[in-house]
C-alpha positions in Angstrom: 148.0 116.0 118.7 147.8 119.3 116.9 147.8 119.2 113.1 151.0 120.4 111.4 151.1 123.9 109.8 151.1 124.1 106.0 154.5 124.2 104.5 154.7 127.9 103.6 157.9 127.4 101.7 156.2 125.1 99.3 153.1 127.2 98.6 154.7 130.6 99.2 155.0 131.4 95.5 151.4 130.3 94.7 149.9 132.4 97.4 151.9 135.5 96.6 151.3 135.1 92.9 147.6 134.8 93.4 147.6 138.0 95.5 149.5 139.7 92.8 147.0 138.6 90.2 144.3 140.0 92.6 146.0 143.4 92.7 146.2 143.7 89.0 143.0 142.0 87.9 140.3 142.7 90.4 139.1 146.2 91.3 135.7 145.3 92.6 136.3 145.7 96.4 133.6 143.1 97.4 134.9 140.4 95.1 138.6 141.2 96.0 137.9 140.9 99.8 136.3 137.6 99.2 139.2 136.4 97.1 141.8 137.5 99.7 139.8 135.9 102.6 139.6 132.6 100.7 143.3 132.5 100.1 144.0 133.5 103.8 141.8 130.8 105.2 143.4 128.1 102.9 147.0 129.4 103.7 146.5 129.3 107.4 144.5 126.1 107.4 141.6 127.9 109.1 138.0 126.9 109.7 136.5 130.3 109.1 137.6 133.9 108.7 136.6 137.5 108.3 138.0 140.8 107.0 137.2 144.0 109.0 137.9 147.4 107.5 138.5 150.5 109.6 136.2 153.4 108.8 136.0 156.9 110.2 133.1 155.8 112.4 134.6 152.4 113.5 135.3 148.9 112.3 132.9 146.9 110.1 132.9 143.4 108.8 133.4 143.7 105.0 133.7 140.0 104.1 133.1 136.7 106.0 133.6 133.0 105.3 131.9 130.1 107.0 131.0 132.2 110.1 127.6 131.4 111.5 125.0 134.2 110.8 124.3 134.4 114.6 127.9 135.3 115.2 128.0 137.9 112.4 124.8 139.5 113.7 126.5 139.8 117.1 129.8 141.1 115.7 128.4 143.9 113.5 126.9 146.1 116.1 129.7 145.3 118.5 132.4 146.5 116.0 130.3 149.7 115.3 130.3 150.7 118.9 132.0 154.1 119.6 134.5 152.6 122.1 135.6 150.0 119.6 136.2 152.5 116.9 139.2 153.6 118.9 140.7 150.1 119.0 144.0 149.5 117.3 144.7 146.2 115.5 146.2 144.5 118.5 143.2 145.3 120.7 140.8 144.2 118.0 142.7 140.9 117.6 142.6 140.3 121.3 138.8 140.9 121.4 138.3 138.5 118.4 140.5 135.8 119.9 138.6 136.1 123.2 135.3 135.9 121.4 136.4 132.9 119.4 137.7 131.1 122.5 134.5 131.8 124.5 132.1 131.0 121.7 133.8 127.7 120.9 134.4 126.7 124.5 138.1 126.7 123.9 138.1 124.8 120.7 139.0 127.7 118.4 141.9 130.0 118.3 142.6 132.8 115.9 145.3 134.8 114.1 145.0 138.3 112.8 146.9 139.9 109.9 146.8 143.7 110.0 146.3 145.5 106.6 148.6 148.5 106.4 148.8 150.7 103.4 150.8 154.0 103.2 151.6 153.6 106.9 147.9 153.6 107.8 145.9 150.7 109.2 143.0 150.1 106.8 141.8 146.7 108.1 142.5 143.3 109.5 142.3 139.7 108.3 141.2 137.4 111.1 141.3 133.6 110.7 139.6 131.2 113.1 141.4 127.9 113.5 141.7 125.0 116.0 145.4 125.1 116.8 147.7 127.8 118.4 150.0 130.2 116.5 153.3 128.6 115.8 155.2 130.6 113.1 158.8 130.5 112.3 160.6 133.7 111.3 160.2 132.7 107.7 156.5 132.0 108.1 156.1 135.5 109.8 158.0 137.1 106.9 155.7 135.4 104.4 152.5 136.4 106.3 153.8 140.0 106.5 154.5 140.0 102.8 151.1 138.5 102.1 149.3 141.0 104.3 151.2 143.9 102.7 150.2 142.8 99.2 146.6 142.3 100.3 146.5 145.7 101.9 147.8 147.2 98.7 145.1 145.4 96.7 142.4 146.6 99.1 143.7 150.1 99.0 143.8 150.2 95.2 140.2 148.8 95.1 139.0 151.4 97.6 140.6 154.2 95.5 139.0 152.8 92.4 135.7 152.5 94.1 136.0 156.2 95.2 137.0 157.3 91.8 134.2 155.4 90.3 131.8 157.0 92.8 133.0 160.4 92.0 132.7 159.8 88.2 129.2 158.5 88.7 128.3 161.6 90.7 129.9 163.9 88.1 128.0 162.0 85.3 124.7 162.4 87.3 125.4 166.0 87.9 126.1 166.7 84.2 123.1 164.7 83.0 120.7 166.2 85.4 121.8 169.8 84.7 119.1 171.8 82.8 121.7 173.9 81.0 123.8 172.5 78.2 127.3 171.6 79.2 130.4 171.0 77.2 133.9 170.0 78.5 136.7 171.1 76.2 140.3 170.0 76.0 143.0 172.7 76.0 143.0 172.6 72.2 139.3 173.3 72.1 138.2 169.9 71.0 135.0 168.7 72.7 135.7 165.9 75.1 132.1 165.4 76.2 128.7 167.0 76.4 125.5 166.3 78.4 122.0 165.4 77.3 120.7 169.0 77.7 123.2 170.4 75.1 122.5 167.5 72.8 118.8 168.4 72.9 119.5 172.1 72.7 121.7 171.7 69.7 119.5 169.2 68.0 122.3 166.7 67.0 123.3 163.3 68.3 126.1 163.2 70.8 128.5 161.4 68.5 128.1 164.2 65.9 129.3 166.7 68.4 132.0 165.0 70.6 135.5 165.3 69.2 134.8 168.3 67.0 136.3 171.7 67.6 134.5 174.2 69.8 134.5 176.7 66.8 132.6 174.2 64.7 129.8 173.8 67.1 129.5 177.2 68.9 128.9 179.4 65.9 127.1 182.8 66.1 124.4 183.7 63.6 125.3 187.4 64.1 127.8 189.4 66.2 127.3 188.3 69.9 127.3 190.6 72.9 130.6 190.1 74.6 134.0 188.8 73.4 134.1 185.2 72.0 136.4 182.5 73.4 138.8 183.0 70.6 139.0 186.8 71.0 139.4 186.5 74.8 142.2 184.0 74.5 144.0 186.4 72.1 143.8 189.0 74.8 145.3 186.6 77.4 142.3 184.7 78.8 142.2 182.7 81.0 145.4 184.1 82.7 143.5 187.4 83.3 142.3 188.6 86.7 138.7 187.7 85.8 138.8 184.1 84.6 135.1 183.8 84.0 133.9 184.6 80.5 130.4 185.3 79.3 129.0 185.9 75.8 125.4 186.1 74.5 123.9 185.9 71.2 122.0 183.7 68.7 123.5 180.2 68.3 123.5 178.8 64.8 122.1 175.3 64.7 122.1 172.8 61.9 118.4 172.8 62.0 116.6 176.2 62.2 115.7 178.3 63.9 118.7 179.9 65.6 118.6 179.8 69.4 119.2 182.7 71.8 121.8 181.5 74.3 124.1 182.8 77.1 127.4 181.0 77.1 129.8 180.9 80.2 133.4 179.7 80.0 135.3 178.5 83.1 138.9 177.2 83.0 140.4 174.2 84.9 144.1 174.3 85.5 146.5 171.4 86.2 149.0 171.4 89.1 151.7 173.0 87.0 149.2 175.9 86.1 148.7 174.9 82.5 145.2 174.9 81.1 143.7 171.4 81.2 140.0 171.8 80.4 137.5 174.5 79.7 133.9 174.1 81.1 131.3 175.6 78.9 127.7 176.2 80.1 125.1 177.0 77.5 121.8 178.5 78.7 118.7 179.0 76.6 117.7 182.6 77.1 114.6 182.5 74.9 112.4 183.2 78.0 114.5 186.2 78.9 114.2 187.5 75.4 110.5 186.9 75.5 110.2 188.8 78.8 112.1 191.8 77.3 109.8 191.7 74.3 106.7 191.5 76.6 108.1 194.5 78.6 108.7 196.5 75.4 105.3 195.6 74.0 103.7 196.5 77.3 105.3 199.9 77.3 104.4 200.5 73.6 100.8 199.3 73.9 99.9 201.0 77.2 101.5 204.3 76.2 99.5 204.2 73.0 96.3 203.2 74.6 96.6 205.7 77.4 97.5 208.6 75.1 94.2 208.4 73.1 91.6 208.7 76.0 93.8 211.2 77.9 94.0 213.4 74.8 90.2 213.2 74.3 89.4 214.0 77.9 91.9 216.9 77.9 90.7 218.1 74.5 86.9 218.1 75.4 87.6 219.5 79.0 89.7 222.4 77.5 87.1 223.1 74.9 84.3 223.3 77.5 86.4 225.7 79.7 86.9 228.2 76.9 85.9 231.7 78.0 85.3 233.0 74.5 82.6 230.5 73.5 79.2 229.6 74.9 78.1 226.1 74.3 74.5 224.9 74.1 73.2 222.2 76.4 73.4 219.4 73.7 77.1 220.1 72.9 77.9 220.0 76.6 76.1 216.8 77.2 77.8 215.1 74.2 81.2 216.3 75.4 80.7 215.1 79.0 79.5 211.7 77.6 82.8 211.4 75.6 84.8 212.3 78.7 82.9 209.8 80.9 83.2 207.0 78.3 87.1 207.7 77.9 87.4 207.8 81.7 85.6 204.4 81.9 87.9 203.1 79.2 90.9 204.3 81.3 89.5 202.7 84.4 88.9 199.4 82.6 92.4 199.3 81.2 93.9 200.0 84.7 91.7 197.2 86.1 92.9 194.8 83.4 96.5 195.7 84.1 96.0 195.2 87.8 94.4 191.8 87.2 97.3 190.8 84.9 99.7 191.8 87.7 97.7 189.7 90.2 97.8 186.7 87.9 101.5 187.0 87.5 101.8 187.0 91.3 99.3 184.2 91.7 96.9 186.4 93.6 93.7 186.3 91.6 91.0 185.4 94.2 87.5 184.0 93.5 84.3 184.3 95.4 82.1 181.4 94.5 78.3 181.7 94.4 75.5 179.9 92.7 75.4 181.2 89.1 72.9 180.8 86.2 75.1 181.5 83.1 72.0 181.3 81.0 70.5 184.4 82.8 73.9 186.2 82.8 74.2 185.7 79.1 70.7 187.1 78.5 71.5 190.2 80.6 74.7 190.9 78.7 73.1 190.4 75.3 70.5 193.0 76.3 73.2 195.4 77.7 75.4 195.2 74.5 72.5 195.5 72.1 72.9 199.3 71.9 76.6 199.0 71.1 76.0 196.2 68.5 74.3 198.5 66.0 72.7 196.5 63.2 74.2 193.3 64.5 71.8 191.1 66.5 73.1 189.4 69.8 71.3 186.2 70.5 71.4 183.5 73.1 70.9 179.7 72.5 70.7 177.6 75.7 68.7 174.4 76.4 65.4 175.0 78.2 66.9 173.4 81.4 70.4 174.6 82.0 72.4 173.7 85.3 73.3 176.3 87.8 77.0 176.1 88.6 79.3 177.3 91.5 81.5 180.2 90.2 82.5 183.8 90.7 79.8 185.8 89.0 81.8 189.0 88.7 84.7 187.2 87.0 82.4 185.1 84.7 80.7 188.3 83.7 84.2 189.8 82.9 84.9 186.7 80.7 81.6 187.0 78.7 82.0 190.8 78.5 85.4 190.4 76.9 84.2 187.8 74.4 81.1 189.8 73.4 83.2 193.0 73.1 85.7 191.2 70.9 83.0 189.9 68.6 81.4 193.5 68.3 84.9 194.9 67.7 86.1 192.5 65.0 82.9 191.5 63.3 81.4 194.5 61.5 78.2 192.7 60.4 76.3 189.5 61.0 74.9 187.8 64.1 76.7 187.3 67.5 75.6 184.2 69.2 76.0 183.1 72.9 75.3 179.4 73.2 75.6 176.8 76.0 75.7 173.0 76.3 75.5 170.9 79.4 77.7 167.8 79.9 77.7 165.4 82.9 80.7 167.1 84.4 80.9 170.5 82.8 79.1 173.2 80.9 80.4 174.6 77.7 79.8 178.2 76.7 80.6 179.6 73.2 80.6 183.1 71.7 80.5 183.1 67.9 80.4 185.9 65.3 80.1 186.1 61.5 83.2 188.3 61.0 86.4 187.6 59.0 87.5 185.0 61.7 90.9 184.5 63.2 94.0 184.1 61.0 95.6 180.7 61.5 99.0 182.2 62.2 97.4 184.2 65.1 95.6 181.3 66.7 98.6 180.0 68.9 99.0 183.6 70.3 95.6 185.2 70.8 95.6 184.3 74.5 99.1 185.7 75.1 99.6 188.9 77.1 99.5 192.1 75.0 99.2 190.1 71.8 97.3 191.8 69.0 97.0 190.7 65.3 99.1 192.9 63.1 96.2 194.0 60.9 94.1 195.0 63.9 96.7 197.2 65.7 95.7 200.4 64.0 92.1 199.6 63.4 90.8 198.6 66.9 91.4 199.8 70.4 92.7 197.5 73.2 95.8 196.5 75.1 95.7 192.8 74.2 94.8 191.7 77.6 91.0 190.7 77.3 91.5 187.1 76.1 94.6 186.6 78.3 92.5 187.5 81.4 89.5 185.6 80.2 91.4 182.4 79.8 93.2 182.9 83.2 89.8 183.4 85.0 88.3 180.2 83.4 91.5 178.2 84.3 91.2 179.5 87.9 87.8 178.0 88.0 89.2 174.6 86.9 88.0 175.0 83.2 89.7 175.8 79.9 89.3 178.1 77.0 89.9 177.4 73.3 89.3 178.6 69.6 86.9 176.3 68.0 88.6 175.8 64.6 86.4 172.8 63.7 83.4 175.1 63.1 81.6 175.0 59.7 80.1 178.6 59.8 82.2 181.7 58.9 83.7 184.0 61.6 85.3 183.3 65.0 84.1 181.0 67.8 85.6 180.9 71.2 84.5 178.5 73.8 85.2 177.8 77.5 84.2 175.1 79.9 83.5 175.2 83.6 83.0 172.3 86.0 79.5 171.7 87.2 
């Protein structure tokens, strides 16, 4: 004899009340489905059950209770098949009933409750039980009401999950952005900021959020472009060009001021009222630096080119005069000046080309076996005539390792360092020394001049940088040390100023791998 059905009239209120609680209390989809399935199995006096949800690519089992793992493993790929994805609820129910009957050898039956929300099937509750479907009109009404409320609960949980996902994605997008971002309300109060702006502004998030835009975005001087307040006074954002850009120095609580470019973009509600303003703040320090480098480049190069060109032209014009006859010694001296200035121009052009290649990542090296000790000795002898009363000496261990390096480029490095020592140290000894370590060799060029001002030390390897006091005293484009360090780094070494020395003067060292 079949067991009697539960008296739905007695428990009707309890089941519907619990589903109502589920709708209002539980928004985690996984937990909600498990709760609905438990109520369904109990209400229909079933032995097991599952909830399948319809996705764009087919059905999938979203929750199961008391179903053997082997059956679940069989169902999951079966429901994901392309042909099954076209099933409606009735076809799916027939398939599950047939499967239950076959798998249990006729002992299990099943009942399916379709989940319909907003006139769209979103899933089905299928309960396995061991007696046939016998439902009165009142029972069916109760089941329909139960399924409708369950569908509403599932639909709400899915919407909540989607909203939560979109919020997480927006949060991840904001926090991963390199630029600072502020979201303003229509009244200009700051609703939220990202980590980049917090770091850029230098204040904790809670010190910024909730304040007015005008309190945070303050300009140290007149910016380029109309500010947000000025633009709104002229009708922004209901103007043809809704995007707004302003550039200037942002005043920060802790100095220094920061060069930034700020972009404003409006977000409108459905009724075309302003809802939010998205503000993007970009640090443009590097752009400013690039402009300064460009300006410095033009200034330095024009100045450094003008002198040798003027000398070459002056001496050549003098030699070509028809109203004078020059003796051999004057001609030789003039030609020597022309040759020296032409060499100076050639070296400057080579340095500029090397700097350009470095910027493009195109500095190539040709490695050979190199004795830096012998190279240093050669250069000391070569520069002896230019050093005047200053002595150029070398100090290397008796046995110094041969390394693999580009001889032409390392010669260029040592030449730049020795030339600088001669240029900036009017007297004293210039020494080239070397030390051998297990994995590298260290070469230093030192002088007994006035040394390097501490304020210049962080910048002496920068392109076109020259100390203020040396601009009008010595020649050069400020590329020598920049190129020297780049060449050393291309070999896998490094270059630095030895500020731990005890003797007076400057000491610049570089290392190269053995």
